[in-house]
C-alpha positions in Angstrom: 34.7 8.8 33.5 35.5 12.4 34.9 33.0 14.3 36.8 33.1 16.7 34.1 31.9 14.0 31.5 29.3 13.2 34.0 28.0 16.5 34.1 27.9 17.0 30.5 26.0 13.5 30.2 23.5 14.7 32.9 22.9 18.1 31.0 22.5 16.2 27.6 19.8 13.9 29.4 17.7 17.1 30.5 17.7 18.3 26.7 14.1 18.5 25.4 14.9 19.7 21.7 15.6 17.1 19.0 18.7 17.0 17.0 16.3 17.0 13.7 15.2 20.5 13.5 12.8 19.5 10.8 11.1 17.4 12.9 11.2 19.5 16.1 9.6 22.3 13.8 6.8 19.8 12.7 6.1 18.7 16.4 6.1 22.2 17.6 3.6 23.0 15.2 0.9 21.1 16.9 -0.4 19.5 13.9 1.4 16.2 13.8 -0.5 13.4 13.2 -0.8 10.9 16.2 0.3 13.5 18.5 3.8 14.5 19.8 5.9 11.4 19.6 8.2 12.8 22.2 5.6 11.5 24.8 4.6 8.1 24.8 1.1 7.6 23.2 -0.4 4.3 24.1 -0.9 2.1 21.0 -3.7 0.2 22.9 -5.9 3.2 23.7 -8.2 5.3 21.7 -9.8 4.9 18.3 -7.6 3.2 15.8 -7.1 4.8 12.4 -4.8 4.0 9.9 -1.3 5.3 10.8 -2.9 7.5 13.8 -4.2 9.8 10.7 -7.2 11.9 11.7 -10.5 10.5 11.0 -12.3 12.6 8.4 -15.8 12.3 6.8 -15.3 13.2 2.9 -12.2 14.6 1.0 -12.4 18.3 1.7 -8.7 19.8 2.1 -7.3 16.5 1.4 -4.4 15.3 -0.9 -4.4 11.9 0.4 -7.6 9.7 1.4 -6.7 6.4 3.1 -9.6 4.0 2.6 -10.7 0.8 3.9 -12.1 -1.9 1.4 -13.3 -4.5 3.4 -14.5 -7.0 0.6 -13.6 -10.5 -0.3 -16.1 -12.0 -2.5 -13.8 -12.6 -5.2 -11.4 -14.9 -3.6 -10.6 -18.3 -5.4 -9.0 -20.0 -2.3 -9.4 -18.8 1.5 -11.6 -16.0 2.5 -11.2 -13.6 5.4 -9.6 -10.6 3.8 -12.9 -8.6 4.5 -11.4 -8.6 7.9 -8.2 -7.0 6.7 -8.6 -3.4 7.0 -10.0 -3.6 10.7 -6.8 -5.3 11.6 -4.4 -3.3 9.7 -5.9 -0.3 11.3 -5.3 -1.7 15.0 -1.6 -2.6 14.0 -0.7 0.5 12.1 -0.5 2.6 15.3 2.9 0.6 15.6 4.1 1.2 12.1 3.6 5.1 11.8 6.2 7.6 12.0 6.0 10.7 12.2 9.3 10.3 10.2 10.7 7.8 8.0 14.1 7.1 9.4 15.5 5.7 6.1 14.4 8.3 3.6 13.9 11.3 6.0 10.3 11.7 4.8 7.8 13.5 7.3 4.6 12.8 5.3 2.8 15.4 7.5 5.2 18.2 6.4 4.3 17.3 2.6 0.7 16.4 2.2 -2.8 16.5 3.9 -4.3 13.3 4.7 -6.5 11.5 6.8 -8.5 8.1 7.5 -11.7 8.6 5.7 -13.3 5.2 6.7 -14.4 2.2 4.7 -15.9 2.1 1.2 -19.5 1.5 1.5 -20.6 -1.8 -0.2 -24.2 -2.7 0.0 -24.1 -5.6 -2.6 -22.7 -8.2 -0.1 -23.9 -11.1 -2.2 -23.4 -9.7 -5.9 -19.9 -9.6 -7.0 -20.3 -7.8 -10.3 -22.8 -5.0 -8.6 -20.2 -4.7 -5.7 -17.5 -4.1 -8.1 -19.6 -1.4 -9.8 -20.3 0.2 -6.2 -16.5 0.4 -5.4 -15.7 2.0 -8.8 -18.5 4.5 -8.2 -17.0 5.6 -4.6 -13.6 5.8 -6.3 -15.0 8.1 -8.9 -15.8 10.4 -6.1 -12.3 10.0 -5.0 -10.9 11.0 -8.5 -13.4 13.8 -8.7 -12.2 15.6 -5.4 -8.6 15.5 -6.9 -7.6 13.2 -4.0 -5.1 10.3 -4.1 -6.3 7.1 -2.8 -4.2 4.7 -0.6 -6.4 1.7 -0.1 -6.4 -1.3 2.3 -8.2 -4.4 1.3 -9.9 -6.6 1.0 -9.0 -9.0 -1.9 -6.8 -8.0 -4.9 -10.1 -7.7 -7.0 -10.6 -4.1 -5.4 -7.7 -3.0 -7.5 -9.8 -3.2 -10.8 -12.4 -0.7 -9.9 -9.9 1.7 -8.1 -8.0 1.7 -11.4 -11.2 2.5 -13.6 -11.4 5.8 -11.5 -7.8 6.8 -11.5 -7.1 5.8 -14.8 -10.0 7.2 -16.3 -8.7 10.3 -18.1 -5.3 8.3 -19.3 -4.1 4.8 -18.8 -1.7 4.5 -15.8 1.4 2.6 -15.3 1.6 -0.2 -12.8 4.0 -1.4 -10.2 2.8 -4.5 -8.8 4.3 -6.5 -6.2 2.7 -10.0 -5.8 3.5 -13.7 -5.9 0.9 -14.0 -8.7 0.3 -12.0 -11.8 -3.2 -11.5 -11.6 -3.9 -11.6 -15.2 -6.1 -14.6 -15.5 -9.4 -14.7 -17.6 -12.7 -15.8 -16.2 -13.0 -18.4 -13.4 -16.0 -20.4 -12.8 -17.9 -17.8 -15.1 -16.9 -14.6 -13.7 -14.1 -12.4 -14.8 -14.2 -10.3 -11.4 -12.0 -12.5 -9.2 -9.2 -11.6 -7.3 -6.8 -13.6 -10.1 -7.8 -11.1 -13.0 -7.7 -7.6 -12.0 -5.1 -6.2 -14.1 -6.2 -8.2 -17.0 -9.7 -6.5 -16.7 -7.9 -3.2 -16.2 -5.9 -3.4 -19.4 -9.0 -4.2 -21.6 -11.0 -1.5 -20.0 -8.3 0.8 -21.2 -7.1 2.3 -18.0 -3.9 0.4 -17.4 -1.1 0.5 -20.0 0.3 -3.2 -19.9 3.5 -1.9 -21.7 4.1 0.6 -18.5 3.5 -2.5 -16.1 6.1 -4.4 -13.9 5.3 -7.5 -11.9 7.6 -8.2 -9.2 8.0 -11.5 -7.2 5.9 -13.8 -9.4 6.1 -17.5 -8.5 4.1 -20.6 -8.0 1.9 -23.0 -9.6 -0.6 -20.5 -11.0 2.0 -19.6 -13.6 -0.2 -21.1 -16.5 -2.7 -18.5 -15.9 -0.6 -15.3 -16.8 -0.4 -15.5 -20.4 -1.9 -12.3 -20.8 0.8 -10.6 -19.0 3.5 -11.8 -21.5 1.0 -11.4 -24.5 0.2 -7.9 -23.6 3.7 -6.6 -23.1 3.8 -6.5 -19.1 7.3 -7.1 -17.7 7.0 -10.1 -15.3 9.9 -10.4 -12.9 9.7 -13.7 -11.1 11.2 -14.1 -7.6 14.3 -16.0 -9.3 15.1 -13.3 -11.7 14.6 -10.7 -8.8 17.5 -12.3 -6.8 19.4 -12.9 -10.0 19.2 -9.3 -11.0 19.6 -7.7 -7.5 17.4 -4.9 -5.9 19.2 -2.1 -7.5 19.0 -3.3 -11.3 15.2 -4.2 -10.6 14.6 -0.6 -9.2 16.2 0.7 -12.2 14.4 -1.3 -14.8 11.2 -0.6 -13.2 11.5 3.0 -12.9 12.5 2.8 -16.8 9.2 1.0 -17.5 6.8 3.2 -15.9 8.9 6.4 -16.9 7.3 9.9 -15.8 3.7 9.2 -16.7 1.1 8.5 -14.1 1.7 5.3 -12.0 -0.1 3.3 -9.6 1.4 0.8 -6.8 -0.4 -2.2 -5.8 1.0 -4.5 -2.9 -0.2 -8.0 -2.2 1.1 -9.4 1.3 1.6 -12.7 -0.4 4.5 -11.4 -2.4 6.3 -12.0 0.9 7.2 -15.2 2.3 4.4 -16.7 4.3 7.0 -17.3 7.1 6.4 -13.7 7.6 2.7 -13.1 6.3 0.9 -16.3 6.8 -2.6 -14.5 7.1 -3.4 -14.5 3.5 -5.7 -16.3 1.2 -3.4 -17.9 -1.5 0.2 -18.4 0.2 3.2 -19.0 -2.0 6.5 -20.1 -0.2 9.8 -18.8 -1.6 8.7 -15.0 -1.5 10.4 -11.7 -0.6 11.5 -10.6 2.7 9.6 -7.7 4.4 12.8 -5.6 4.3 13.2 -6.0 0.6 9.7 -4.9 -0.1 10.3 -1.8 2.2 13.5 -1.2 0.0 11.5 -1.5 -3.0 8.9 0.8 -2.0 11.5 3.4 -1.0 13.3 3.2 -4.3 10.0 4.2 -6.0 10.3 7.7 -4.4 10.1 10.5 -7.0 7.8 8.7 -9.4 4.5 10.5 -10.8 2.3 8.3 -8.2 -1.5 8.5 -8.5 -2.5 6.0 -5.9 -1.6 2.7 -4.1 -3.1 -0.2 -2.3 -2.3 -3.0 0.3 -4.3 -6.1 0.0 -5.1 -9.8 0.7 -4.7 -9.8 4.5 -6.9 -12.4 6.0 -6.5 -12.4 9.8 -8.1 -15.4 10.6 -5.1 -17.2 9.4 -2.5 -15.2 11.5 -3.5 -15.2 15.1 -0.5 -13.2 16.0 -1.3 -10.3 13.8 2.4 -10.3 12.0 0.7 -10.1 8.5 -1.3 -7.0 9.5 1.7 -5.7 10.9 3.8 -6.2 7.8 0.7 -4.7 5.6 0.5 -1.6 8.0 4.4 -1.0 7.7 4.3 -1.0 3.9 1.2 1.1 4.1 3.3 3.7 6.0 6.1 3.4 3.1 3.7 4.2 0.4 2.0 7.1 2.5 5.9 8.3 2.7 6.4 8.4 -1.3 2.7 9.3 -2.0 3.3 12.6 0.0 6.7 13.1 -1.7 4.7 13.1 -5.0 2.3 15.4 -3.6 5.0 17.8 -2.8 6.3 17.6 -6.3 3.2 18.8 -8.0 
């Protein structure tokens, strides 16, 4: 190395501006969520919010509301998902941008979003009443014209959310999960976490012919007849690998088309080697990077909301499941922000 080259390297080391001029302008604007990422922001300090988004009471001025739904009355196996939103908030400070390195999306430049807290649920012992309370809350979100990005909670929460986002017209669905969640009543109740999409289709808020379910596997297969009978496209994990990611994306995008579409991600879609903290783990699942690629591949769809569900912290002391969930939450925020910018 010559003295001239060394001087050049030393000059570069003193540079304060970023090569990415769009990101530079966003950071210089002073509105970057979570502060200026050119300076160290301690992830262990301060009040945790989803993805370091600002905390806000109400939905005024927002395009996207990030909401926790601490609810697990509807589980059929291991409980604990009521603690999911709290831990995902904690780990999401490690998952947020401000820029998605793969897609180039800077959500803060495309949409206004905030952590609007947790959905209030008073009926903690009454499953049917609690489901109505969740729906009522999301009706206020829909009234405000805001897209909900939700963190559960067990998967039963998707039904009351869909009741709100699909109230004017049935929505399409991209559902990433180990289980199809279209089962009938279990032990006298239809509001369990194994049946939200059956309920939504029967309520007329979900279009089964614009629904694709990805990653399905395991011993619960006999419960999913409604998926096939109603016209949903079920892509089992074996077929996912036979088709390949590109073909799965192409077919899924073709199925949902240009109509309003909701995305629901269950952490048990991923192999429990990566996400052990969940109520109904199924081995042989997707890899985290494959789910990231799926979410990124849905950029440009007409999205009306999304959720991340079934994180149960008691079964994962290391918090890896919450970190995966928070990272997928970030990917969903990116494509929802892009959808807002296209409206």
